[in-house]
C-alpha positions in Angstrom: -182.4 -108.2 147.0 -180.4 -106.0 149.4 -181.8 -105.5 153.0 -181.4 -101.9 153.8 -180.4 -100.8 157.4 -183.5 -99.4 159.2 -184.2 -96.6 156.7 -180.8 -95.1 157.2 -178.9 -93.7 154.1 -175.9 -92.0 152.8 -176.4 -88.5 151.4 -174.2 -87.2 148.6 -174.0 -83.4 147.8 -174.0 -83.0 143.9 -172.2 -79.9 142.5 -173.5 -79.3 139.0 -170.3 -77.4 138.1 -168.1 -80.2 139.0 -169.8 -83.7 139.1 -166.9 -85.4 140.9 -166.6 -89.1 139.8 -164.2 -89.9 142.7 -166.9 -88.5 145.1 -169.6 -90.7 143.7 -167.4 -93.8 143.6 -166.4 -93.2 147.2 -170.1 -92.8 148.3 -171.2 -95.8 146.0 -168.7 -98.1 147.5 -169.5 -97.0 151.0 -173.2 -97.6 150.5 -172.5 -101.1 149.1 -170.4 -101.9 152.1 -173.0 -100.7 154.5 -176.0 -101.9 152.6 -177.4 -98.4 152.6 -179.3 -96.5 149.8 -177.9 -93.4 148.3 -179.6 -90.0 148.3 -178.2 -87.6 145.7 -179.0 -84.0 146.7 -178.6 -80.9 144.5 -179.4 -77.5 145.8 -180.1 -74.7 143.5 -179.3 -71.3 145.1 -181.5 -68.2 144.6 -180.4 -66.0 141.9 -181.4 -62.9 144.1 -181.5 -62.6 148.0 -185.2 -63.3 148.4 -187.4 -65.4 150.5 -190.0 -65.8 147.8 -190.1 -68.4 145.0 -187.5 -67.4 142.4 -189.3 -67.9 139.0 -186.7 -65.9 137.1 -185.6 -67.4 133.6 -182.0 -67.8 135.1 -183.2 -69.7 138.0 -185.4 -71.9 136.0 -182.3 -72.6 133.8 -180.3 -73.5 136.9 -183.1 -76.0 137.9 -182.9 -77.6 134.5 -179.2 -78.0 134.7 -179.5 -79.4 138.2 -181.9 -82.2 136.9 -179.5 -83.0 134.2 -176.7 -83.2 136.6 -178.6 -85.5 139.0 -179.5 -87.8 136.0 -176.0 -87.9 135.0 -174.8 -88.6 138.6 -177.3 -91.5 139.0 -176.0 -93.0 135.7 -172.4 -92.8 137.1 -173.5 -94.6 140.2 -175.3 -97.4 138.4 -172.3 -97.8 136.1 -170.0 -98.2 139.1 -172.6 -100.1 141.4 -175.2 -101.7 139.3 -177.2 -102.9 142.4 -177.3 -99.4 144.0 -180.5 -98.1 145.4 -180.6 -94.4 144.5 -182.9 -91.5 145.2 -182.4 -88.1 143.8 -183.6 -84.7 145.2 -183.6 -81.2 143.7 -184.1 -78.5 146.3 -184.0 -74.7 146.2 -181.5 -73.1 148.7 -178.0 -72.4 149.6 -176.2 -75.8 149.2 -174.4 -75.8 152.6 -177.7 -75.0 154.3 -179.7 -77.6 152.5 -177.0 -80.3 153.0 -176.7 -79.5 156.7 -180.4 -80.1 157.2 -179.9 -83.6 155.6 -177.3 -84.6 158.3 -179.8 -85.7 161.0 -181.2 -89.2 161.3 -181.6 -91.2 159.2 -178.3 -90.0 157.4 -175.4 -92.1 158.4 -172.9 -90.3 156.4 -172.7 -87.3 154.0 -170.2 -87.1 151.2 -169.1 -84.1 149.2 -166.4 -83.1 146.8 -164.2 -80.1 147.3 -164.2 -77.0 145.1 -160.5 -76.4 146.3 -161.5 -72.8 147.3 -158.9 -70.6 149.0 -159.1 -70.0 152.8 -161.1 -66.7 152.5 -163.5 -68.1 150.0 -163.9 -71.3 152.0 -164.9 -69.4 155.1 -166.9 -66.5 153.7 -168.3 -67.5 150.3 -171.8 -68.8 149.8 -170.2 -71.3 147.3 -168.4 -73.0 150.1 -169.8 -76.3 151.2 -167.1 -78.5 152.5 -166.1 -76.2 155.5 -169.5 -75.2 156.8 -170.8 -78.7 156.4 -167.9 -80.2 158.2 -168.4 -77.6 161.0 -172.0 -78.0 161.6 -173.2 -81.6 160.4 -174.9 -83.9 162.9 -173.2 -87.0 161.3 -169.8 -87.8 159.9 -168.8 -85.7 156.8 -166.6 -87.1 154.1 -164.8 -84.6 151.9 -163.3 -86.3 148.9 -160.6 -83.8 147.7 -158.2 -86.5 146.7 -158.8 -90.2 145.9 -158.2 -92.8 148.5 -155.0 -94.8 148.1 -156.3 -98.3 147.4 -153.1 -99.5 146.0 -151.3 -99.2 149.3 -151.0 -102.6 151.1 -151.8 -103.2 153.7 -154.7 -100.8 153.4 -154.7 -98.2 156.2 -156.9 -95.4 157.8 -155.2 -92.6 159.7 -156.9 -91.2 162.8 -155.8 -88.1 164.5 -155.9 -88.2 168.3 -155.5 -85.4 170.8 -157.1 -86.8 174.0 -160.4 -85.1 173.6 -163.8 -86.8 173.6 -164.2 -85.8 169.9 -161.0 -87.7 168.9 -162.2 -90.7 170.9 -165.3 -90.7 168.7 -163.1 -90.4 165.7 -161.1 -93.4 166.8 -164.4 -95.4 167.0 -165.6 -94.4 163.6 -161.9 -95.2 162.1 -162.1 -98.7 163.5 -165.7 -99.2 162.3 -164.6 -98.1 158.9 -161.5 -100.3 158.9 -163.5 -103.3 159.9 -165.7 -102.7 156.8 -162.7 -102.3 154.6 -160.5 -105.1 156.0 -158.0 -102.5 156.7 -155.8 -101.4 159.7 -155.9 -98.2 161.8 -152.8 -96.0 162.4 -153.5 -93.7 165.4 -151.4 -90.6 165.4 -151.0 -88.1 168.3 -149.2 -85.0 167.1 -147.4 -83.1 169.8 -146.8 -79.6 168.7 -143.3 -78.3 169.2 -142.9 -75.6 171.9 -141.8 -72.1 171.0 -138.8 -72.5 173.1 -137.3 -76.0 172.8 -136.9 -77.6 176.1 -134.4 -80.3 176.9 -135.5 -83.9 176.5 -138.7 -85.3 175.5 -140.7 -85.0 178.8 -144.4 -85.7 178.1 -143.9 -88.2 175.3 -144.3 -91.2 177.7 -147.6 -89.7 179.0 -149.0 -89.0 175.6 -148.0 -92.5 174.5 -149.9 -94.0 177.5 -153.0 -91.6 176.8 -153.0 -92.6 173.0 -153.0 -96.3 173.9 -156.0 -95.8 176.3 -157.9 -93.9 173.6 -157.5 -96.8 171.2 -157.9 -99.7 173.6 -161.7 -99.7 173.8 -162.2 -99.8 170.0 -159.4 -102.3 169.5 -161.1 -104.6 171.8 -164.4 -104.1 170.0 -162.9 -104.9 166.6 -160.1 -107.5 167.3 -159.7 -108.3 163.6 -158.6 -104.7 162.9 -154.8 -104.3 163.2 -153.7 -101.2 164.8 -150.5 -99.1 165.2 -149.8 -96.0 167.3 -147.5 -93.2 167.1 -146.7 -90.0 168.9 -145.1 -87.4 166.6 -143.6 -83.9 167.2 -144.6 -81.2 164.8 -147.5 -79.3 163.4 -150.7 -81.4 163.5 -151.9 -80.4 160.0 -148.4 -81.1 158.5 -148.0 -84.3 160.2 -151.4 -85.8 159.6 -151.3 -84.5 155.9 -147.9 -86.3 155.5 -149.4 -89.5 157.1 -152.4 -89.2 154.6 -150.2 -89.7 151.6 -150.9 -93.4 151.4 -154.1 -93.8 153.3 -157.6 -94.7 152.5 -158.8 -91.7 154.5 -157.8 -89.5 157.4 -160.3 -89.4 160.3 -160.5 -86.5 162.8 -162.9 -85.4 165.5 -164.6 -82.0 165.6 -164.7 -80.0 168.7 -167.8 -78.0 169.6 -170.8 -77.5 167.5 -169.3 -75.2 164.9 -170.8 -72.4 163.0 -172.4 -71.8 159.6 -169.4 -70.0 158.1 -166.9 -72.7 159.2 -164.8 -70.1 161.2 -165.2 -72.3 164.2 -164.3 -75.5 162.4 -160.9 -75.6 163.9 -157.5 -75.1 162.4 -156.5 -78.8 162.2 -159.7 -79.9 160.3 -159.7 -76.8 158.1 -156.1 -77.3 157.3 -156.6 -81.0 156.4 -159.4 -80.0 154.0 -156.7 -78.1 152.0 -153.6 -80.3 152.6 -154.7 -83.9 153.0 -153.9 -86.2 150.1 -156.8 -88.6 150.6 -160.5 -88.2 151.7 -161.0 -86.4 155.0 -163.7 -87.6 157.4 -164.8 -85.2 160.2 -166.7 -86.9 163.2 -168.8 -84.5 165.3 -169.2 -84.8 169.0 
């Protein structure tokens, strides 16, 4: 019998319109690695803008579809990981709001898929989940837009570093995750190109030194995790998305507390949610 870690859990947001098997597989594997139970949460949005209980036939039908989707998701998890401990939860409310409320203790991680909405819909639509959740959650958020690259050897996680405290926390999480997966960490500091190209590469040495300093603490804590470091010139989203093409995941820090709509999420994280070729993990401050 599995001994679970102090009541902590991994939460998975279930989308009844797109029950993503890669999302469930990622969450089930992670729960197994961390010896944590899974909580599958499906939120049924109100049909009308009301604060009262919605008892309309359409809403009742949506609730029935939600129960069916949760049952199907549970079956998928048990098929993938027979020893999994799964709890399901059907809740009335906007999905992003409901899931954000599930990101405080004891939630260790929250995992969602991506509806691949355009930029405007991702920011403004009530259907959006990945962006507002990544902007506001109190725990790391995993958005499984594309599967992880498990065939790549050696297995590697990418972590974006920019010298901020949020990226230092992202480095710590990346090493923790790599240790669980017997993978390595590739830390990337992307140095944006100036509007007017200056002569030489002044500043590269300083960024290389700062990058080594950001990685040193976590590297010492996880001595069995191999690490490489790189300073690149270019656009952060483009370079990190390129680096993600063969990675298990790309890990980035989130600056500030964010806002519900996701407009304060940050251009790099928001860009990676659309461009990365593997799961994106956002780590809050």
